[in-house]
N, C-alpha and C positions, 0 to 999 in steps of 0.2 A: 430387573431392568427398569431404567428411568428415562422418560423423553425429558432432555434437557433443554430448555427454552433458554434464550439469551437473558431474560430477565429474571431468572432464578440465579443466576452465578455472578452478576454485576451487582455490587453492592455500592460502588465509591461513585460511579458515574450514572447518571440518568439517561443510559445509551439502550435503546432497545433495537432488535433486529427488524429491519424495514428494507422495502425496496429502494434500491439506489442503482440508476443506470441498470434498470432490469436485472439487478442481481440482490438477493437477500444474502446477508452474512450472519451466521449465528454460531453459538458454541463456544465463542472466546471470551475468556474472562478478561475484560478490559483492564483490571489491575495489573495483567501481566503485560499489557500493551499501552503503558503510559511511559516508556524508555524513551530519552532523547536519541534521535536517529543521525547524530554526527556533525549536525551545524556547529555547535559551540566548540566541540573539540577540534574540528577542522578537517575530519575524514570526508565529509560531504562536500562536493563542489558547490559554489554559489554563482549564479550569474544575475544581471539586472538589465532593464531596458536602457539605462543609462546612468552616469554619475556625475556629481557636481565639480569634484575635483579628484586628482588621483588620491587625495587622502579620504577621498568619501567611496571609493568603490565598492563593488558587491561585497568583497572580503570582509569588508567592515562591518557588515549586517550580522556578524554571529552573536548570539546571547552572550552578554557579560564582556563584549569588547569595550576596553577602556579608552577614553581620550588621552593623548599624549604623545611626546616624541614624534612629532610631525604628523601623526595619524589623528583621525577624526573618530569620535566614538559611536559611529554609526554609518549605515549607507545612507547616503543622500542623492535623489535623482537629479538630473540637471533642471534647471528653471525652465527650460524650454519643453520639457517631455510633458505632454498631455495626457499621457495615460501610462504613468510608470508602474513599473513591477520588480520584484526581485524573487529569485526562484531557487530551491534547492534541488539537486539531481541525485536521487537516492541511489542510483547506479543500477539499480533493479526493481521490479514490482516489489511493493513493499506493503504490509498492513498500516495503514496510516490512521490515526484516532483523533490527532489535535494539533495545536500549534501555542507556542509561548512566544509574546511580543514585548518588547521594551521599546524606551524612546531613546533620545540620543544621549549620551555621556558626556558630561562637561558643563560648561555654563550657559550654554545657548538652550532656551526652551523650545525643544522641537519633539515631536511625537506624533504617532498616527492614532487619531480617534476612532476611526472605523476602517473597516477594509473587507474586502472579499477575498476568498481562497478559491484557486482554481487547480485543476490536476489533470495530468494524463498519464496514461499506463505505457509500458515498454512497447505496444505494438501501436500506439496511437500517435497521431500528429496533431489533432486539435484538442484544446483544452476545453473541459467541462467546469462548471461552476459547481461547488461543493453546496449541498442543502439547498438546491434550487435558487430562490431569490435570497438568501440569509446574506445579511450583512452583520459581521462580527464586531462587537464592541472592543476598541482597543485600549490604549494608555490615557492616563490623565495626568501623567508626571514624567521624567525623564528615565528613571532607574528601575520602579517597580514592575515586576514581572507579572503578566496578566495571562492566564490560560485559558483557552477556548478549546473545549472537546466537541468534536463534530457529534451530530445527532446519529449519523451511522459510521459503521467502519467502512474506510474504502481501501482497494487496491490501486495503488499509483506508484510511478516511477519518480516523476516531478511534481513537486507541489509549487505553486505560483501565487504570491502574494500581491494583491493590487489595493493601495491605499486610497480610500475614496474620501476621507474627511482627515484634516491634521490640525493641529496646534501651531501657529506661526509658520512653520515650514515642516516638511517630511523629515524624520529621523527614524530609522528603525533598525531593531536588532531583534532577531528571532531564533527560535527551534522547533523543530518539528518533531511530533511524539507518535510514537507506534509501538509495532512488535518487533524488536531489534533482530531476533533470531527467525522470524517468519519469512522466508522467502516465498513470493506468489507467483513464480513464473510457470506458464503453461509448460507441462513437460513432454508436449509432443503427439498426444493422441490426435487432437483435432487437426494439427498441420502434417501429421503423416509420418513425422520423425519415428514414433513408434509404428513400427510393422505390423502388419495386421496379424500375423502368427504368433506376436506377444499378446494379442487381446484373447482371452478365452473365455466361453460362457460355460455354465453347467448343463444348460441344453439352449436349443435355439428353435423356434418354430420355423424360421427362414433362414436361408443361407446368405445372410447380409452382413458380411464380416466388416467391411469399412463403414456401414451403417450405424455401427457402436459410436463412432466419433462424434463429438459435439458439432453440432450445427450441419451434421449430415443430412442427406433427404430422407433417411429411413429412420434407422434405430435398432436396437436390440430387443425383439420380443422372445421371452423365455417360453421353453416347449409346454411348460404346467405353469399353473398359478399356485404356487405353495411357498413356504419359508424355507425350502431346501435350495431355492435358486440363488445363482449369483453369477456375477461376472467380475472378470479380474484383468490386470495389466502386470506383465513382468518386465521390469527396466532391465533385466540381465545382470545387474550389479547391487550387492546387499548394502551399498553404502549411499543409496539415494536418498536425498533429503525431501520428505513429502511433507505438506502443511494442510492440504485440504483437497476437496473435489467441487467439480461444478457440474450440476446435472439438468438434462431436459427430459421432457417426454418423448415419445417417440414421433417420428417425422411420416411424410409420406402417406400411406393408407392407415398408418398406426397414429393418426393425430388424436384420436380419441381416448388413449392409453397413456398412463403415466404412472410413477412411482410416488407414493405419497410419505412415506418413510423408509428408513433404512439403516443398517447398522455398516461399518468398516471394519474389517480386520485386515492384518498385514504379516508378512513372513519374510524372514531373511534367507529361507532355503527353498521355498516354494513348496513345503511339504507340512510344516508345523505352523499354523496360525494363531495369533493372539488378536481379540478383540480391541479395538479404540475404547479406552476408558475415561471415565472423568472420575477420579477418586477410586472408589471400590464398585462404580456402577458402569456397565457397558452404555455407552452414548449411543442412543436413536437419534438419528437426523432427521429433520423434517424436509420431506422432499418437494416435489411439484406440485403445483394447483392447476397446470395447463400444460400444453403441448410444447411451446417454444421459449418460454422465460426461462433465461439460465438462473439458476440458484446457486449459490456460492456458499459452500459449508467449510468451515476452517475448523482443523482440529483442535483440540485442548492443548496439546504440545506437538512440536514439530517430530515426525517419525522419521527414523532412519532405517530404512528398509529394502527389500527387492521387489515385493509384490504387494500390490493393494488390491483387495477383493471387496466388492460391494454386494451386500446381502438385502434384497427388498424385503421388508417385514409389512407394508401394506401398499395398496395399489389403486388405481381407479379402472376399474372393468379389467385391465389385463396389465401383466408386468410388461413394460417396455420404457427403454431409456436410452439417452446418448450422455455421454460423460468426458470430462478432461480431469487430470490429475494437477494438481498446484505443487509447487516446491522449488527446489534449487536446481538449476541446469547443469551446476557442477554436483560431483559427488560431495560428501562430507569430508573426503582427504584434499579437496581441491578448493574447498569454501576458504579464502583467505582474505584480510582486509587489505586494499591496496592503497597506495598513497596517492592521493588525488593530483590531477596535473597542474593546479595552481599550487601546490605545495611542493612538488618536484623542480619547479622552475622558478624558485625564488630569487630574486634579483640581489646581488650582494649587498651588505649594508651600507657601506661608502656611496653606492650608486643610488640607494634607496633615499638616504640623507638627503642628496643633491634633488632627486625628483620631489621629494615631499617638501623640502624648503621651498622649491618654486612654486609647487601646488599651494601651499600655505599662503604664500604671497598673493597669489591669485585669489585665494579665498578670502583674504582680508581684503582686498580690492573690490570684491562684489558683494560680500556680505555687509548688511547693517551693522549686524553684531557678529563677534568671533570668539571663539574660545580662547 
């Protein structure tokens, strides 16, 4: 058995497990999480605070978009927009690791030299700044791709880029990088979607069934402190896609107790269990260091299963825990790629040509330089 730290399995990027929004994310090989998340290929919807002309709307901000045929080679905000942004909606909570940016394709010298990245998850309405006060270095020409990896993995649904400095004018194309096949939705323990009789412990000192839930007032305390203890959730269908767990220590009068390390096993029939592995080694996840901090643990690969079982292997004073499981709200058979609204409602080509010809005339009139 090996305790697998994030730094042990990351070779390509200098990314370490760290606190981010009160969560720690570890055990993911970031080399598997540098996949494009659908901005360039059109499957991820884009939106922006404003646009300069119809030919520079948010949809022109996709990586490698080219100038021509009445369209401009980047997103450009309105000249009256004092706080411009462009965003990608990943349509579900997703593990995100970085972004790629380019300037404006064409003859006009326009690119973003510095920017901030903000994000929100599926349950949030307010955006948070990635990496505290980090300003990312952008581009210094029109077409070179510049990759910026985040210092921490994040769980987000919407990624928003705020240009802070630019050359001549703002022109931006981009892609979001992350774990393409890792959904990161909460699967219903905290919000009560999972019923209490679906959550079972090996033993329990107190009858606090709903206390097992993340952010509840109590917590599970095992009937004894030994490595034979476990707590599990049964999703009742064997094609539930799971990607990780979030843990806390005990709450209420259990505030001095928490689990410091644990293993996870899974089962498709609630009888035969397999440990989560990294290569040939059983993964031992780092647990909590206090009562209330949420610690997020991502599995090395997504697991399609019915039951997730957590096995404490070390603890502070007594075994006590609250938890949530992450994954896809849909079952594996229901996970499909949907065409975004912006692609479903494309304007007929003849109408587009008329609209874009008018837009180009407007842009020529207002721009000192045009493509």
